[in-house]
N, C-alpha and C positions, 0 to 999 in steps of 0.2 A: 625334557619341559619341550612340550610341540613348538616345533617353529614351522612356520607356515611359507610356502613360496611366495616372495612377497611380487617380484616381478610377474608370475604368471594369475597374478590375482590382483596385479593392476592394467593387465593387458584385458583380462575378462572385463574388468570394470569400463574399462574405456573401451573396446569394445561395443557395450552395453548400448556405453551411453552417446560414443561418438560416430558410432556406424552409419548415420546418414548425411553427418554433417560435415560442410567441405566448405565453411566460414571460418576462420583464423581462431586458432586458441592459444588464449595468455598463459603463461606458465610463471608463477610469484613463483620466484628465485632470488633467495638470502645471501649462498654460498656456505650454508651447512649441511650438514650432512642428509640432513629430510630433502632440501629441496636441490640436492645437488642430483640422488637418487633417484628422484623423481623423476627430473630433467632428463640422465641417461635414459631411467627406461622409456620414457616417450619417446625419446629419441630412435631408440631402437625398433622399438612396435612401429612407427612410422616408417622406417625405413623396410623392415620385412612387408609393412601392408600397404607400399607404394604410398601412404601417405604424403602429401606434396610438404616439404621438410619447411618451405618459406611460408605454412598457415600456420608453422609454428613460432611463436613470439615469446620472446623473453621476456621480462620485466623487473628490473630491479632498483629496490629502494633503498638510498645509502643511508643511514641515521646519521652518519656521524659522529656514532657516539665511545666509540675505539679508534687506538692507535693503527691496527690493521683495515679501518670502514675502507680506507681507498685503494688499499691495494686489492679487497677482494671485487668491489668493483671494476679495478682495471681486468682482473683475470676473467671475470663474466666478459666483458666487453670482448676479449680477445678470444675466450670460447666461441660465444656467438660468432665472432668473423668467421673463425675456422669451421665452423658446421657449417657456416650461410644459412644465419638466423636473424631473425629482423629482431632488433632487441630497443628497450628502453630502459634510459638508466635516469635515476631522477635524484637530487639529494635533497635532504629535509632541513631548512634552512631556518628553522624553530628550535634545534636539537639543543638550546644552550636548557630546554628545561627539563629535559631530564625523565618527563613523565611519562607510564605506560601509555593511558588512554591518549595522552597528542598523537605519541610515536604512531599508533595502531589508524587513530585518525588521520594521520599524514599520510598514511602508506596507503589506506583503501581510496581517500582521495587518488592517488595517483593511478591505482589500479584502475580505477575511473574513469580515469582520462585517458588511457591506454585501451579499454575496453571502447572507450565512445571515437576516438582516432580510428581505429584499425576495422570498428564494425562486427566486431568479435562479441559471441556470445557468451561465452566458454571461458570462467576463469579456475586455473588447477591450482589449489593448492597444497601444501607436504604437511599438513597434519596428521598426525596418528595417535597408536593410543591411548599412549603415555599422557600425551596435549591431553585426547581427552577427561582422562580421568582426573587431571589436574585442575582443568575447566568444571570438573563436576564440583569439588571440593572448593574452587572457590566463589562459584556462585552458590552449592551450599551455606557456605560462611559468610558472605556478603547477604544473600538474598537475595532471590529474583521468580521472576511471575514463572508458569506453567510451563510454558515457552521454555522458557530458560535452563528447565531441568532437565531437557533434552541431549544438554552437551550440544557436543560437536559432531553434524550427520553429514554423510557422504557423500549429501547431496541438499541442494539449498536452493532456491531463488528466492533473489529477494533484491531493492533496489542499493543499490551507491550511488553515491555524492559526488558528483566531478569537485575540482577547485572550485571552478566557478560558478557552483550549486546547481548545477543541472543533476537528473536524476536519469540513472542508464539503470535498464534492467540488467541483470545478467545472472545465469544458472553457475552456481560454486561447486564443482566438483573437488572430493579428497578422496584420490585412490589408495593413500596411503593408512587412512584412518582403521584397518585390520590389521595392521602393522605394531609392534614394539619398535620402540627406539636402538633396542639391541638386537635386533633384527635387520635394520636400515644398519648396522654397524660390522654387520657380516656380509650385507649387499656388498659395500664399499669397498671395502678390503676385498674381496672376491673379486670386485670388479677393479681395484688401484685407481678407485676416485680420488679426486682432488677434493676437499673440503675443508673449513675451516672452522675451528673451534671459537664459539663467542663467552669469551673471557668474562661476560658481565650475568652468563647464565651462573655463575657462582655466589654471585654477591647478593647478601641478604638483604637488601637495602629495597630488593621488589617482589612482588608478595608472591607471584610465582614462582620464585627461586624458593621462598621460606617454605612451602606448600611441595614445592619437589624435593628439598633436599633435608627437608625438618620434618612432616607433617607424612609423608605416603611412606617416608623408612618405617616411624612409629606405629604406624597402621598395617605393614610389613610384618612387623612383628609377630601381629596379631592372625595375618592373614596373608601368604606370602602370596596370594593371588590376588590383592585387592585392586590391580591395574584392570584385568581381565573381570572383577566382579564390577567395579564402579562401570568400565564401559559397558557390559550387561543392563547396565541399570541403565544406563543414558537410551540402550536400544530400546530397551521396556518403556520407558516413562515418552519415547520419540511415540510408539506405538498408539500408546494411549492419549498421546496429544492428538494424534492424527484421528484417532476415533471421537475425540471432544471437536475439533475442527469439521468433520463431516458432519457429525451432527447441528454444528453452528449453521453449517454453511444450508442443513437443511430449513430451520429456520430465520434465518439472516432476511431473503426478502419477505417475509412476511412479518417480522418485529422493527427494520432501518431500511429507510429509503436514502438513496444519495439523490438529494435534490440540486443538485450545484459541484463546481469544480468547491471539492473541501469544504462539501455541506451535507450534514445528513440531518434526516427526523426518524425520532425512534416513537415506535406508538405506545403508549404505553397501556393501553387496555391488551394488545397484541402479547405486549410483555408479561404480563400478568398471568396471561395461562400457562408462561413457564414453574415448574415445579422452583422451589428457592434453590434447591441443589443448582439446576440447568439456568436456573437467572444467575448469576455468579459467575458460573463456566463460558455465559453467552457474555455479561460485558467483560467478562476477560478478556477473551479472545477477542470480539469490538474493537476494544482498545492493541491487541498484540497484533491481530491481522490489518485493522482499519487504521485506525489512529495514529499509530505511531511511525507510519512515515509523514505525518505534520507533525508530532506531538512526541518525539524521539524519546524526550527523558522526561515521560509523564513521572508525576510522584505517586509512590505504591499506596495510599492511602485517598487516593483520587476517586477507584471507584466505588470505596464505599460509600465515598460524599456522594458521589452521582445516583446509586443502590437507593441511597436517604432520599435524593431528592424526588424522585420515580413514585417510591415507594410512601410518600410521605399523604394524606388526604386534608389536612388544614387549610393547605396553604398552595391553588390552583398556578402561580406563580413562583419562580424562583430563577437562582442564576446562581451558576459556579462559575469559577476561572480554572480552566483544564490547564493553562500553562500556553506558552508558546503564543501568547495573544489569541486563543480558543477558546469560547464559553460555552454553554450548555446552559439552556434556557428554556424551563420549564414554561407552558403556556397549556394551560387546561391540559388536554389528553395525550398530549404529545411533547417532546424535548429536541429542543433544536439546538445541533453543535455547530459553531459557523464563525469563523475570523472574522474579527471586527474589524472593518472594514478602515478604518481610522490607523489602523496598524498594517495594512495590508496594500504594499505596493503596488501588488500585481491584479488588486480586485479589477472585475468587472466593470468596466463604464454602467452610470445608472439609463435606466431605460428611458427610451426617448420621450417626452411629454405627450406627442398626440401625434396617431398614426392614420392614415389613410387607404381604405379599402375601396379602390375603384373600380376594380375589375373582379367577374365572376370566376369561379373555376381554376381559382390560384391561389396560392398560399404565399400568408405575408408572415414574415419573420415578425417578432411583437416583441423578442429577448434573447440572449443565448440561447434559453432552454424551451422557447414554448413560438408557434406558430398558429395563427387563424386564416381560416379561408369559409366561403359562401360556394358552395357547389351543388349544381345540379343534379336530381336523385340518380338518375341515369347516367350519370360517370360514377358512382359509387359500387364499389366490392364491399362482400362481407369481412376477407381481410383486413380492407384499407380502415370500416369501420370498426373493426376489433383494435387498432390501433392507436384510434383516437382518444382520447382523455376525457372526452364531452361533447355531444350535438343535441341541439333543438330543432327544429322541423321550421319552418318559416311560412306564416301563413300569409305572409305580404309577398307583394313581388317586389324583389330586392331589385331592379333594372330600374325603377320608379324611383327609388333613395336612395340610390348608390350617387355619391361616396359615400359612405357610412364612416365614424369617425372610434377610433381607439383613447382614450386616455383614461391616467388615474383620476383616483376619487378628489374634489374638493369639497370645500365649507360648505354644507344646506344642504348637496345631494340627494335628489329623493327617485327611486322608481315606481310606478302604477301595479299593482298585485292584485290579484284577486282571478275568481273565475268566469266572469260577467259581466255585462255593463253595470248591471243592479249592483254589485256587491264590491266594485272597483275601491283600490282605495291607497293612497300614496304612501308607502313606507321611507323614513330617512337608511343611506346606504350606514350609516354608521352605526345605526339601532339592527340590524340586517347583521352587523357581520359581529356584534356582540351575541346576539341569539343565535347566528349559527356554530360560535366558538370560533373566529376566525382569528389564531394568534396574531398581537398587535404588530408584531416586526412582520408579515405576511398585511397588514393590511393596505400600506403603501403602495404594494408591487400588486395591488389586487387591479382589474382589467373593468372599466365599466364603458359599453356598447351605446352608441348617439346615433342617432338619423341628422339630419341634416339642420331641424329645428331644436337642436340638443336636446333631444326629448331623450332619456336614460331606457335604452333596449333590452341590456343587459350586464349583469356582473357575472365576471370571470375571474377565476376560472370554478365556482360554484355553479355558473350556468345556471340565476334564479333571472330568471325574463320576466318582461312585460307581457303581462295575458295575450294585451296584442298582437303579439309577431309570434305566438305558440301555435302550430298547427298540431293539434292530437291527434291526427289523423294516421292511419298504420302507412300512409304511402302521400308523404307532403314534397310538392313540388323542388324546392329547395332545402339544403342542411346549410345553417351555420356549424364547423366544427371550430373547436380547439385540440390541439395537442399538447402537452410537452412532450419535447425530441429531445 
């Protein structure tokens, strides 16, 4: 049976990933043969390549589930001191639960804490080929997304949540993913490494152990290379997922727009241009790549329910609870995905009641994501005009009208429309919003621009303007600009 040169392979992987970094590297060390092998390899490579050992950081999480847990923690602490390595050791306070998911959550919160404290970008874990095969089977049995079918990849980018609830972006490297457990035992014996066996690995109360000791051996009777086969399947599915992701990223800017912190709008017309298969893939990746950060445990049937809201033609208004206080609301040709402000402690404060524009050639921020200004046309460049969301040329001398006022709509608000004095008429702002299909949830955040006589000059962001205000020539002297930032 072929056996890889484990340390040589790890050296190649780390050189590829870490050749240009001088930042700290966090190594997850449990004390088992896998992580002890990884730690030994990384130290040897660092010594050979003159990488600063003080940039290597050991992170050990003591689950306190076994009688030898404290002994392992003590050994790792003494080893780190001997090698002059920075180390962090934490204990699981909730170890009585004995839940696999709870233990994993607590462990990765600790890793996130260490990454944040040390300002490290990389987390190295000792997952190997056998781990990947087990994970593939567990996900197949339990059910998973198309992203989950990738199994354990050699490299991944993800956000980890600290114990305080902060998000930390990390690059997770798994240099041992091409090595088998048997090869790691051989390496440990060859280098006389001290490691600890976890006696809970033989307890059938854990799902992974049942897969490892019962299901995989039965499959190996049919195919002795089943671990290699599952690992190769994982790699093939990773390539497939990346192809789907590239396609999603190509269409995302057209179909979905992020309009605020944790707030998206989906264009139904643009979505409908996709084929049926691409629609399903698009929504799946939208959840996996975007919403998963705010709705990590979304229900698997929720994608089908969202697709139904989008596809239905009889009801232009519909609402769907996505979980974790997030809601999808269809309003005409758009679906808005937002978090309920009533349940969002970090929701932005509501915009000011009114804002005055006193000066020309100056931006006024009217909300967290919007700004306006009146500028002399000679100050405008083509690049700046391309950046603004909308603009109108002013047929009036703004200096004699300042200050202008921006406020939200009030009952009975009307604006003068029409192309000339003979066909001018007034129309209610509420009626315009209905005719323009402005979603209900956006109507209260629209702005009205008024002069000192409280005459409405324009409705923003639609930029529907009073006809007396508009300069239709190609070279207006002043421009009123609105920009989403």
